[in-house]
C-alpha positions as CSV (number, residue, x, y, z in Angstrom):
1,X,160.5,4.8,-14.7
2,X,158.4,2.8,-12.2
3,X,160.3,1.1,-9.4
4,X,159.4,-2.1,-10.6
5,X,160.6,-1.6,-14.5
6,X,164.1,-0.6,-12.8
7,X,164.0,-3.6,-10.7
8,X,163.6,-5.7,-13.4
9,X,166.6,-3.9,-15.5
10,X,169.1,-4.4,-12.9
11,X,168.1,-8.1,-12.3
12,X,168.3,-8.8,-15.8
13,X,171.9,-6.7,-16.2
14,X,173.0,-8.8,-13.2
15,X,172.3,-12.4,-14.8
16,X,173.6,-11.3,-17.7
17,X,176.9,-11.0,-16.1
18,X,176.5,-14.0,-13.5
19,X,180.1,-15.0,-12.4
20,X,181.0,-11.1,-11.8
21,X,177.9,-11.3,-9.6
22,X,178.9,-14.0,-7.4
23,X,182.4,-12.7,-7.1
24,X,181.0,-9.4,-6.0
25,X,178.7,-11.0,-3.4
26,X,181.6,-13.5,-2.1
27,X,183.3,-10.3,0.1
28,X,179.4,-10.0,1.9
29,X,178.6,-13.4,2.1
30,X,182.0,-14.2,3.8
31,X,181.5,-11.2,6.3
32,X,177.8,-12.1,7.2
33,X,178.7,-15.6,7.5
34,X,182.1,-14.7,9.9
35,X,179.6,-12.2,12.0
36,X,176.5,-14.6,12.5
37,X,179.2,-17.6,13.3
38,X,181.3,-15.2,15.8
39,X,177.8,-13.7,17.4
40,X,175.7,-17.5,17.6
41,X,178.9,-19.1,19.3
42,X,179.6,-16.4,21.7
43,X,176.2,-16.7,22.6
44,X,176.0,-20.3,23.0
45,X,179.4,-20.5,25.1
46,X,177.7,-17.6,27.2
47,X,174.6,-19.5,28.0
48,X,176.9,-22.9,28.3
49,X,179.2,-20.8,30.9
50,X,176.3,-19.3,32.8
51,X,174.3,-22.7,33.1
52,X,177.7,-24.2,34.5
53,X,177.9,-21.5,37.1
54,X,174.3,-21.5,37.6
55,X,174.4,-25.6,38.6
56,X,176.0,-24.5,41.7
57,X,172.9,-21.9,42.6
58,X,173.3,-18.6,43.2
59,X,173.2,-19.1,46.7
60,X,176.8,-20.0,47.0
61,X,179.2,-17.7,48.5
62,X,183.1,-18.7,48.0
63,X,185.9,-17.5,50.9
64,X,189.6,-17.3,49.9
65,X,192.4,-16.6,51.4
66,X,194.5,-13.3,50.7
67,X,194.0,-10.1,50.6
68,X,191.5,-9.0,48.0
69,X,192.6,-7.9,44.6
70,X,191.6,-7.6,41.0
71,X,193.1,-10.9,39.8
72,X,192.9,-14.3,40.6
73,X,193.0,-15.6,44.2
74,X,196.3,-16.2,46.1
75,X,196.0,-19.9,45.9
76,X,195.7,-19.9,42.2
77,X,198.6,-17.8,41.9
78,X,200.8,-20.8,44.5
79,X,200.9,-18.4,47.2
80,X,199.9,-20.2,50.4
81,X,198.4,-18.3,53.2
82,X,197.3,-19.9,56.2
83,X,194.5,-17.8,57.6
84,X,191.3,-20.0,56.9
85,X,190.8,-22.0,59.8
86,X,188.5,-24.6,62.2
87,X,187.5,-21.2,64.1
88,X,186.4,-19.7,61.0
89,X,184.2,-22.4,60.1
90,X,182.3,-22.9,63.7
91,X,182.2,-18.8,63.6
92,X,180.2,-18.7,60.4
93,X,178.0,-21.6,61.2
94,X,176.5,-19.5,64.4
95,X,175.7,-16.9,61.7
96,X,171.5,-17.1,61.2
97,X,171.7,-16.0,57.4
98,X,174.2,-19.0,56.6
99,X,172.7,-22.3,55.7
100,X,175.9,-24.8,55.8
101,X,179.9,-24.5,55.5
102,X,182.3,-26.4,53.4
103,X,185.6,-26.3,54.0
104,X,188.1,-27.7,51.1
105,X,191.7,-28.1,50.7
106,X,193.4,-29.9,47.6
107,X,196.6,-31.4,46.5
108,X,198.2,-33.5,43.8
109,X,198.8,-37.2,43.5
110,X,199.4,-40.2,41.4
111,X,196.8,-42.7,41.4
112,X,197.6,-45.9,40.4
113,X,195.3,-49.7,40.0
114,X,198.0,-52.6,39.4
115,X,199.9,-51.7,36.2
116,X,198.1,-48.6,35.7
117,X,198.5,-45.1,37.0
118,X,198.0,-41.4,36.0
119,X,198.7,-38.2,37.6
120,X,195.5,-36.6,39.2
121,X,194.3,-33.4,41.8
122,X,192.1,-34.5,44.2
123,X,189.9,-32.5,46.6
124,X,189.0,-32.9,49.8
125,X,185.9,-31.0,51.5
126,X,183.4,-32.1,54.2
127,X,179.7,-34.6,53.0
128,X,177.8,-31.2,53.2
129,X,179.7,-30.5,50.0
130,X,177.8,-32.9,47.8
131,X,174.5,-31.0,48.4
132,X,175.8,-27.7,48.3
133,X,177.3,-28.4,44.7
134,X,175.0,-30.8,43.3
135,X,177.0,-33.7,43.0
136,X,175.6,-36.7,41.7
137,X,177.2,-39.9,41.2
138,X,176.6,-42.7,38.9
139,X,177.7,-45.5,41.0
140,X,178.3,-45.9,44.9
141,X,177.4,-43.6,47.4
142,X,179.0,-40.0,49.2
143,X,181.1,-40.7,52.5
144,X,179.6,-39.4,55.6
145,X,180.5,-37.7,58.2
146,X,181.0,-41.0,60.2
147,X,183.8,-41.5,57.7
148,X,185.3,-38.1,57.9
149,X,185.7,-38.3,61.8
150,X,186.9,-42.1,61.5
151,X,189.7,-40.6,59.2
152,X,188.6,-43.3,56.7
153,X,190.7,-43.4,53.5
154,X,187.7,-43.7,51.0
155,X,187.5,-41.8,48.1
156,X,184.8,-41.1,45.2
157,X,186.4,-41.0,41.5
158,X,185.7,-38.7,38.7
159,X,184.1,-40.9,35.4
160,X,187.2,-39.9,33.4
161,X,189.6,-41.2,36.2
162,X,187.3,-44.4,36.8
163,X,187.7,-45.1,33.4
164,X,191.4,-44.3,33.0
165,X,192.2,-46.9,36.4
166,X,189.7,-49.5,35.9
167,X,188.2,-49.4,31.9
168,X,184.7,-51.2,32.4
169,X,185.2,-53.0,35.8
170,X,183.0,-51.4,38.7
171,X,185.8,-49.6,40.4
172,X,183.4,-49.6,44.0
173,X,185.4,-51.7,46.8
174,X,188.3,-51.7,45.1
175,X,191.4,-50.4,46.6
176,X,193.4,-47.6,44.9
177,X,196.7,-46.1,45.9
178,X,197.4,-42.2,46.0
179,X,201.3,-41.9,46.3
180,X,201.9,-44.2,49.3
181,X,198.3,-43.8,50.6
182,X,196.0,-47.0,50.2
183,X,192.0,-45.6,49.6
184,X,189.2,-47.6,49.3
185,X,186.8,-46.5,46.4
186,X,183.3,-46.0,48.0
187,X,181.5,-44.2,44.4
188,X,182.0,-42.6,41.3
189,X,180.5,-39.1,40.1
190,X,178.1,-38.5,37.0
191,X,180.2,-37.7,34.1
192,X,179.5,-34.0,32.9
193,X,181.8,-33.6,30.2
194,X,184.6,-31.0,29.7
195,X,182.4,-28.2,31.9
196,X,183.8,-25.4,33.7
197,X,182.7,-27.3,37.0
198,X,183.2,-30.6,36.3
199,X,184.5,-33.3,38.5
200,X,185.4,-36.2,35.6
201,X,188.9,-35.7,36.1
202,X,189.3,-35.3,40.1
203,X,189.0,-37.4,42.9
204,X,187.5,-36.4,45.9
205,X,188.0,-37.9,49.7
206,X,186.8,-36.7,53.5
207,X,188.5,-33.7,54.2
208,X,189.9,-34.8,57.7
209,X,191.7,-37.1,55.5
210,X,193.4,-34.6,52.9
211,X,193.7,-31.9,55.6
212,X,195.7,-33.9,58.4
213,X,196.8,-37.3,56.6
214,X,197.7,-35.8,52.5
215,X,199.0,-32.8,53.7
216,X,199.2,-32.5,56.9
217,X,198.1,-29.0,57.9
218,X,195.2,-27.3,59.3
219,X,194.1,-24.7,57.6
220,X,191.7,-24.6,54.6
221,X,192.5,-23.8,50.8
222,X,188.8,-22.1,50.4
223,X,185.6,-22.2,52.2
224,X,182.3,-22.3,50.6
225,X,179.2,-20.9,52.4
226,X,175.5,-21.7,51.5
227,X,173.1,-18.9,52.9
228,X,169.5,-18.5,53.0
229,X,167.6,-17.5,50.1
230,X,165.5,-15.1,52.2
231,X,168.5,-12.9,52.7
232,X,170.3,-10.5,50.1
233,X,173.5,-11.7,49.3
234,X,175.3,-8.1,49.9
235,X,173.9,-8.7,53.5
236,X,175.3,-12.2,53.9
237,X,179.1,-10.8,52.6
238,X,178.9,-8.1,55.4
239,X,178.1,-10.6,58.0
240,X,180.7,-12.6,56.7
241,X,183.2,-10.1,56.5
242,X,182.7,-9.1,60.0
243,X,183.0,-12.5,61.3
244,X,186.2,-13.3,59.5
245,X,187.8,-9.7,60.7
246,X,186.7,-10.5,64.4
247,X,188.4,-13.9,64.0
248,X,191.4,-12.3,62.9
249,X,191.8,-9.4,64.7
250,X,191.6,-7.1,61.8
251,X,190.0,-3.5,62.6
252,X,190.3,-2.2,59.2
253,X,188.2,-3.4,55.7
254,X,191.6,-2.5,54.1
255,X,193.8,-5.0,56.0
256,X,191.4,-7.8,54.9
257,X,193.4,-11.2,54.4
258,X,190.5,-13.1,52.8
259,X,188.3,-12.4,49.7
260,X,184.8,-13.3,49.5
261,X,183.2,-14.0,46.1
262,X,179.5,-14.8,45.5
263,X,177.8,-16.8,42.4
264,X,176.1,-13.9,41.4
265,X,179.1,-12.1,40.8
266,X,180.6,-14.6,39.3
267,X,177.5,-14.4,37.1
268,X,178.1,-10.9,36.3
269,X,181.5,-11.3,35.7
270,X,181.0,-14.2,33.3
271,X,178.3,-12.2,31.3
272,X,180.3,-8.8,30.8
273,X,183.4,-10.4,29.7
274,X,181.8,-12.9,27.4
275,X,179.8,-10.2,25.9
276,X,182.2,-7.8,25.5
277,X,184.3,-10.5,23.9
278,X,181.5,-11.2,21.3
279,X,180.8,-8.2,20.3
280,X,184.7,-7.6,19.8
281,X,185.2,-10.5,17.5
282,X,182.4,-9.5,15.7
283,X,183.2,-5.9,15.1
284,X,186.3,-7.3,13.3
285,X,184.6,-9.6,11.5
286,X,182.4,-6.8,9.8
287,X,185.8,-5.3,8.5
288,X,185.3,-8.0,6.1
289,X,181.9,-6.2,5.2
290,X,183.7,-3.1,4.8
291,X,186.2,-5.1,2.5
292,X,183.3,-6.6,0.3
293,X,181.7,-3.5,0.3
294,X,184.8,-1.8,-1.1
295,X,184.8,-4.7,-3.6
296,X,181.2,-3.9,-4.7
297,X,181.6,-0.3,-5.1
298,X,185.1,-1.0,-7.5
299,X,183.3,-3.8,-9.5
300,X,179.8,-1.1,-10.4
301,X,183.0,1.3,-11.2
302,X,183.8,-1.1,-14.1
303,X,180.3,-1.9,-14.7
304,X,179.5,1.9,-15.2
305,X,182.7,2.3,-17.4
306,X,181.7,-0.6,-19.5
307,X,177.9,0.3,-19.8
308,X,178.7,3.8,-20.8
309,X,177.0,3.5,-24.3
310,X,174.0,1.9,-23.0
311,X,173.8,4.8,-20.1
312,X,173.9,7.2,-23.1
313,X,171.5,6.1,-25.3
314,X,169.1,5.3,-22.3
315,X,169.6,9.2,-21.4
316,X,168.7,9.8,-25.1
317,X,165.8,8.6,-25.2
318,X,164.4,10.2,-22.6
319,X,166.0,8.4,-19.3
320,X,166.8,10.8,-16.2
321,X,169.2,11.0,-13.7
322,X,167.2,9.6,-11.1
323,X,166.3,6.7,-13.3
324,X,170.4,5.7,-14.2
325,X,170.9,6.6,-10.0
326,X,168.1,4.3,-9.3
327,X,169.0,1.3,-11.6
328,X,172.8,1.3,-10.3
329,X,171.9,1.7,-7.0
330,X,169.3,-1.3,-7.0
331,X,172.0,-3.4,-8.6
332,X,174.3,-2.9,-5.4
333,X,171.8,-3.0,-3.2
334,X,170.6,-6.2,-4.6
335,X,174.0,-7.5,-4.7
336,X,174.6,-7.2,-1.4
337,X,171.3,-8.2,0.2
338,X,171.5,-11.5,-1.9
339,X,174.7,-11.9,-0.2
340,X,173.7,-11.4,3.3
341,X,170.7,-14.2,2.9
342,X,173.4,-16.4,1.6
343,X,175.8,-15.3,4.6
344,X,173.1,-15.9,6.6
345,X,172.5,-19.3,5.5
346,X,176.0,-20.0,5.4
347,X,176.8,-18.5,8.8
348,X,174.2,-21.1,10.2
349,X,175.3,-23.9,8.9
350,X,178.9,-23.0,9.9
351,X,177.4,-22.8,13.5
352,X,175.1,-26.4,13.2
353,X,178.4,-27.8,12.3
354,X,180.4,-26.2,15.3
355,X,177.4,-27.7,17.3
356,X,177.7,-31.1,16.0
357,X,181.1,-31.3,16.5
358,X,181.4,-30.1,20.0
359,X,178.6,-32.3,21.3
360,X,179.7,-35.1,20.1
361,X,183.4,-35.0,20.2
362,X,184.3,-32.6,23.3
363,X,181.4,-34.3,24.8
364,X,180.1,-30.6,26.0
365,X,176.1,-30.2,26.8
366,X,176.4,-27.0,24.0
367,X,173.4,-25.2,23.8
368,X,172.4,-24.2,20.0
369,X,171.7,-20.3,19.8
370,X,171.0,-18.4,16.7
371,X,170.6,-14.8,17.7
372,X,168.0,-12.7,15.6
373,X,170.3,-9.4,16.6
374,X,173.3,-11.3,14.4
375,X,170.4,-11.7,11.5
376,X,169.2,-8.5,11.9
377,X,172.9,-6.9,12.1
378,X,173.6,-9.0,8.8
379,X,170.9,-7.7,7.0
380,X,171.0,-4.1,8.1
381,X,174.6,-3.9,7.3
382,X,174.6,-5.7,4.0
383,X,171.9,-3.4,2.9
384,X,173.4,-0.4,4.2
385,X,177.0,-1.3,2.5
386,X,174.9,-1.7,-1.0
387,X,173.7,1.7,-0.4
388,X,176.6,3.2,0.5
389,X,179.3,1.9,-1.8
390,X,176.9,1.7,-4.6
391,X,176.2,5.4,-4.2
392,X,178.8,6.8,-5.8
393,X,179.1,4.8,-9.0
394,X,175.5,5.2,-9.2
395,X,175.9,9.1,-9.2
396,X,178.9,8.7,-11.6
397,X,176.5,7.3,-14.1
398,X,173.7,9.4,-13.7
399,X,176.0,12.2,-14.3
400,X,177.6,11.1,-17.6
401,X,176.6,13.9,-20.7
402,X,174.3,11.4,-23.4
403,X,176.7,12.6,-26.0
404,X,179.6,11.9,-24.8
405,X,178.4,8.7,-23.2
406,X,177.3,7.9,-27.0
407,X,180.5,8.4,-28.4
408,X,182.6,6.2,-26.1
409,X,184.5,3.4,-27.5
């Protein structure tokens, strides 16, 4: 039998059992759609997070107090360590490979304007941080070194904080209370949405005010270093470590009381984590493909039983075992391939719907990606499922004795 004739016969057989064919394909459709959706959303999330990290530039190095660990910095765990100080900042500024140094302290307070109040997190750092972190303002202007030197109580509001406290009123020039202290608003940050490094829900003030007047401390919670791009980040990290060990009187590297992390390392970590998570979830979704394949095998076995007399008749008029095997294999592969194509379309629709929901309601600058690898994986797996799970029923059909098959009731 020609392949074209076998295909036509298989297609005609499937069309005669439309509802069964649709239900048989359903498991494949759901499995493929799940793989497509998970991989697409995973890649989109990875691109979004990497974009957020890269927006700060790969020439930034962060220094946190506390001994190096495989976990989060000590400050994130609520442990207070006072090892980073003004001497460290001054020493780092003398290093030729370093362009600028920004110290930071943070705290919590209740912000109030009139009868409106909300709990906020505030950050205080030197003015160089505006340029270092690409912080854009939609209203007003950033505070200056003169403001920090004079201990002026000025603040810049995140866009969401400004909206919560002032509504549609221009907050620049207004007075806001943070706990018992009164601050003058000099600017509002441009909205960035729910990003990893968004300042929408924060307040920023001069480092001197936050450190001395709000917290009453003489140390820093974090140092950020921007280095000259002509230097390798590893070289700069080694120079920073050498300077800090000298300042802190540390002789051995395993006694360090600080952690140094570059944006390049952060990018690598984020990429490896998101990629591993995406493929892990895709592997879980692939289980549904196996379930769908088993469903196809069961349905094909039922079909073989129902069509026993047909198989016997075809063999009686000259059909070979290969002809019978070929027909049932084509039916199985056709079911999974069509199911795979429908699953790809369905998965793409789900991803598009997720994109609309995220960008419209979560105000996130989401990047829509539809990875070719997911499509290729879907088609390969669906076709392989049809071949593998259809082989046993096809062999069962091809081996039937024509005399016994014709007698079958």
